[in-house]
TORPA-4810 file (N, C-alpha, C, O; in nm, 3 decimals):
<nodes>
NODE_1_-0.479_3.181_-2.384_-0.368_3.089_-2.379_-0.341_3.044_-2.234_-0.314_2.927_-2.208_M
NODE_2_-0.347_3.140_-2.141_-0.323_3.107_-2.001_-0.429_3.010_-1.949_-0.399_2.922_-1.868_K
NODE_3_-0.554_3.026_-1.996_-0.661_2.937_-1.952_-0.636_2.794_-2.000_-0.662_2.699_-1.926_K
NODE_4_-0.586_2.778_-2.120_-0.558_2.645_-2.174_-0.447_2.577_-2.094_-0.458_2.460_-2.060_I
NODE_5_-0.343_2.651_-2.065_-0.231_2.596_-1.986_-0.278_2.560_-1.846_-0.246_2.453_-1.795_I
NODE_6_-0.352_2.649_-1.785_-0.402_2.624_-1.649_-0.496_2.505_-1.647_-0.488_2.421_-1.557_L
NODE_7_-0.585_2.496_-1.743_-0.680_2.384_-1.751_-0.605_2.253_-1.772_-0.637_2.153_-1.708_T
NODE_8_-0.507_2.252_-1.860_-0.428_2.131_-1.884_-0.354_2.088_-1.758_-0.348_1.969_-1.726_S
NODE_9_-0.297_2.184_-1.688_-0.225_2.153_-1.565_-0.318_2.094_-1.460_-0.284_1.995_-1.395_F
NODE_10_-0.434_2.153_-1.443_-0.530_2.104_-1.343_-0.582_1.966_-1.378_-0.600_1.882_-1.289_L
NODE_11_-0.605_1.939_-1.505_-0.648_1.805_-1.547_-0.540_1.703_-1.519_-0.568_1.595_-1.467_L
NODE_12_-0.417_1.735_-1.553_-0.306_1.644_-1.528_-0.290_1.619_-1.379_-0.266_1.505_-1.337_A
NODE_13_-0.302_1.723_-1.300_-0.291_1.710_-1.155_-0.402_1.622_-1.099_-0.380_1.543_-1.007_L
NODE_14_-0.520_1.636_-1.153_-0.634_1.557_-1.106_-0.621_1.409_-1.134_-0.672_1.326_-1.058_G
NODE_15_-0.553_1.374_-1.243_-0.539_1.233_-1.279_-0.422_1.164_-1.212_-0.411_1.042_-1.219_F
NODE_16_-0.335_1.238_-1.148_-0.217_1.176_-1.088_-0.251_1.084_-0.972_-0.178_0.987_-0.949_T
NODE_17_-0.358_1.108_-0.900_-0.393_1.024_-0.786_-0.484_0.908_-0.820_-0.518_0.831_-0.730_G
NODE_18_-0.523_0.893_-0.943_-0.620_0.790_-0.980_-0.567_0.649_-0.965_-0.644_0.558_-0.935_C
NODE_19_-0.438_0.628_-0.984_-0.383_0.494_-0.979_-0.333_0.453_-0.842_-0.280_0.343_-0.827_G
NODE_20_-0.348_0.537_-0.743_-0.297_0.506_-0.610_-0.381_0.399_-0.542_-0.503_0.396_-0.553_E
NODE_21_-0.312_0.314_-0.472_-0.375_0.204_-0.400_-0.419_0.251_-0.261_-0.347_0.327_-0.195_E
NODE_22_-0.534_0.207_-0.218_-0.582_0.241_-0.084_-0.494_0.171_0.019_-0.463_0.053_0.004_Q
NODE_23_-0.455_0.242_0.123_-0.372_0.183_0.228_-0.454_0.089_0.314_-0.563_0.124_0.360_T
NODE_24_-0.401_-0.031_0.334_-0.468_-0.132_0.416_-0.387_-0.152_0.543_-0.264_-0.145_0.542_K
NODE_25_-0.456_-0.178_0.652_-0.392_-0.191_0.782_-0.337_-0.332_0.803_-0.368_-0.424_0.727_T
NODE_26_-0.255_-0.346_0.906_-0.204_-0.477_0.945_-0.321_-0.568_0.980_-0.323_-0.685_0.940_I
NODE_27_-0.418_-0.516_1.053_-0.536_-0.595_1.091_-0.609_-0.647_0.967_-0.656_-0.761_0.965_E
NODE_28_-0.619_-0.564_0.865_-0.684_-0.607_0.741_-0.612_-0.727_0.682_-0.674_-0.828_0.647_Y
NODE_29_-0.479_-0.717_0.672_-0.401_-0.827_0.615_-0.403_-0.951_0.704_-0.385_-1.062_0.654_Y
NODE_30_-0.425_-0.934_0.834_-0.428_-1.048_0.926_-0.557_-1.128_0.916_-0.560_-1.245_0.955_M
NODE_31_-0.663_-1.069_0.865_-0.792_-1.137_0.856_-0.783_-1.256_0.760_-0.723_-1.248_0.653_Q
NODE_32_-0.844_-1.366_0.802_-0.839_-1.490_0.726_-0.888_-1.473_0.582_-0.830_-1.528_0.489_H
NODE_33_-0.994_-1.395_0.565_-1.051_-1.378_0.431_-0.961_-1.296_0.338_-0.986_-1.291_0.217_E
NODE_34_-0.857_-1.234_0.391_-0.765_-1.155_0.310_-0.629_-1.223_0.293_-0.531_-1.159_0.253_N
NODE_35_-0.622_-1.351_0.323_-0.496_-1.424_0.319_-0.434_-1.426_0.179_-0.313_-1.410_0.165_A
NODE_36_-0.515_-1.445_0.077_-0.462_-1.446_-0.060_-0.408_-1.309_-0.099_-0.305_-1.299_-0.166_Q
NODE_37_-0.477_-1.205_-0.057_-0.431_-1.069_-0.087_-0.299_-1.040_-0.014_-0.210_-0.976_-0.069_E
NODE_38_-0.288_-1.089_0.109_-0.164_-1.073_0.185_-0.049_-1.141_0.112_0.057_-1.082_0.093_L
NODE_39_-0.070_-1.265_0.072_0.035_-1.339_0.001_0.076_-1.268_-0.128_0.195_-1.259_-0.160_D
NODE_40_-0.023_-1.219_-0.201_0.005_-1.150_-0.327_0.083_-1.021_-0.303_0.176_-0.990_-0.377_A
NODE_41_0.046_-0.947_-0.199_0.114_-0.819_-0.169_0.257_-0.845_-0.125_0.348_-0.773_-0.168_K
NODE_42_0.279_-0.945_-0.040_0.415_-0.976_0.006_0.502_-1.016_-0.113_0.617_-0.974_-0.124_V
NODE_43_0.447_-1.096_-0.201_0.521_-1.140_-0.321_0.554_-1.019_-0.409_0.666_-1.006_-0.458_K
NODE_44_0.456_-0.932_-0.430_0.476_-0.812_-0.512_0.585_-0.723_-0.452_0.671_-0.672_-0.524_E
NODE_45_0.582_-0.705_-0.321_0.678_-0.618_-0.254_0.819_-0.677_-0.258_0.916_-0.604_-0.274_C
NODE_46_0.830_-0.808_-0.243_0.961_-0.873_-0.249_1.017_-0.869_-0.390_1.139_-0.866_-0.409_K
NODE_47_0.930_-0.868_-0.489_0.972_-0.865_-0.628_1.024_-0.728_-0.670_1.103_-0.719_-0.765_N
NODE_48_0.983_-0.621_-0.602_1.023_-0.486_-0.640_1.049_-0.401_-0.515_0.984_-0.298_-0.497_N
NODE_49_1.143_-0.442_-0.430_1.164_-0.370_-0.304_1.220_-0.229_-0.322_1.194_-0.142_-0.239_P
NODE_50_1.295_-0.207_-0.427_1.354_-0.075_-0.447_1.252_0.033_-0.477_1.269_0.149_-0.439_G
NODE_51_1.145_-0.006_-0.545_1.045_0.093_-0.583_0.928_0.100_-0.486_0.880_0.209_-0.454_E
NODE_52_0.880_-0.016_-0.438_0.759_-0.016_-0.355_0.778_-0.076_-0.217_0.684_-0.082_-0.138_I
NODE_53_0.898_-0.120_-0.186_0.922_-0.190_-0.061_0.892_-0.111_0.065_0.860_-0.170_0.169_G
NODE_54_0.901_0.020_0.058_0.877_0.102_0.177_0.742_0.174_0.173_0.721_0.270_0.247_M
NODE_55_0.652_0.129_0.088_0.518_0.187_0.085_0.439_0.135_0.205_0.472_0.029_0.258_T
NODE_56_0.338_0.208_0.249_0.261_0.163_0.366_0.203_0.022_0.350_0.205_-0.055_0.446_P
NODE_57_0.152_-0.013_0.233_0.094_-0.146_0.216_0.199_-0.256_0.221_0.173_-0.363_0.275_N
NODE_58_0.318_-0.231_0.167_0.424_-0.331_0.175_0.469_-0.349_0.320_0.490_-0.462_0.365_C
NODE_59_0.483_-0.241_0.391_0.524_-0.250_0.532_0.418_-0.323_0.613_0.450_-0.412_0.691_I
NODE_60_0.292_-0.286_0.595_0.184_-0.349_0.672_0.168_-0.496_0.636_0.144_-0.579_0.724_N
NODE_61_0.180_-0.529_0.508_0.170_-0.669_0.467_0.286_-0.751_0.523_0.267_-0.863_0.569_A
NODE_62_0.406_-0.695_0.521_0.523_-0.766_0.575_0.508_-0.790_0.724_0.538_-0.899_0.773_S
NODE_63_0.463_-0.688_0.797_0.443_-0.703_0.941_0.334_-0.807_0.970_0.347_-0.886_1.063_K
NODE_64_0.227_-0.805_0.892_0.119_-0.903_0.911_0.171_-1.044_0.885_0.139_-1.137_0.960_A
NODE_65_0.249_-1.061_0.781_0.304_-1.193_0.750_0.397_-1.241_0.861_0.394_-1.359_0.898_A
NODE_66_0.479_-1.151_0.915_0.567_-1.188_1.026_0.487_-1.226_1.149_0.519_-1.322_1.218_M
NODE_67_0.382_-1.149_1.177_0.298_-1.180_1.294_0.229_-1.314_1.277_0.218_-1.390_1.373_Q
NODE_68_0.183_-1.343_1.159_0.117_-1.472_1.136_0.214_-1.587_1.158_0.178_-1.691_1.212_K
NODE_69_0.339_-1.566_1.116_0.439_-1.671_1.134_0.477_-1.687_1.281_0.498_-1.799_1.327_R
NODE_70_0.486_-1.577_1.353_0.533_-1.583_1.492_0.420_-1.583_1.594_0.443_-1.613_1.711_S
NODE_71_0.298_-1.549_1.551_0.182_-1.539_1.639_0.202_-1.436_1.749_0.138_-1.443_1.854_H
NODE_72_0.290_-1.339_1.726_0.315_-1.233_1.824_0.233_-1.110_1.786_0.248_-1.059_1.675_A
NODE_73_0.148_-1.061_1.876_0.070_-0.941_1.844_0.157_-0.816_1.837_0.247_-0.796_1.918_P
NODE_74_0.128_-0.734_1.738_0.196_-0.606_1.723_0.094_-0.508_1.669_0.036_-0.530_1.562_D
NODE_75_0.071_-0.402_1.741_-0.033_-0.308_1.701_0.022_-0.188_1.625_-0.054_-0.097_1.592_T
NODE_76_0.152_-0.186_1.597_0.209_-0.075_1.522_0.152_-0.077_1.380_0.160_-0.178_1.310_T
NODE_77_0.097_0.035_1.340_0.035_0.045_1.208_0.099_0.162_1.132_0.090_0.276_1.176_D
NODE_78_0.161_0.132_1.021_0.230_0.234_0.944_0.145_0.289_0.831_0.198_0.358_0.743_Y
NODE_79_0.017_0.261_0.831_-0.069_0.308_0.722_-0.089_0.459_0.724_-0.131_0.516_0.623_S
NODE_80_-0.060_0.523_0.834_-0.080_0.668_0.845_0.044_0.746_0.805_0.043_0.869_0.811_K
NODE_81_0.151_0.677_0.765_0.276_0.746_0.728_0.260_0.818_0.601_0.354_0.881_0.553_W
</nodes>
């Protein structure tokens, strides 16, 4: 019985990270070829700020969008948080 419970717990634990999004840097979002992804991420984050607004990708996408608008370089990267 203990083996079944332990196995079930380990399987559940293993699947919890499967849906996580890879963290992308500000530089990634600043690249021209990723412009559509940047726009989509900013829109997604603005649509659900309470749940995902402070995730690393939302922060990095927001900073990249601000930099693109202002053309001011900023090397702060929150992807390691």
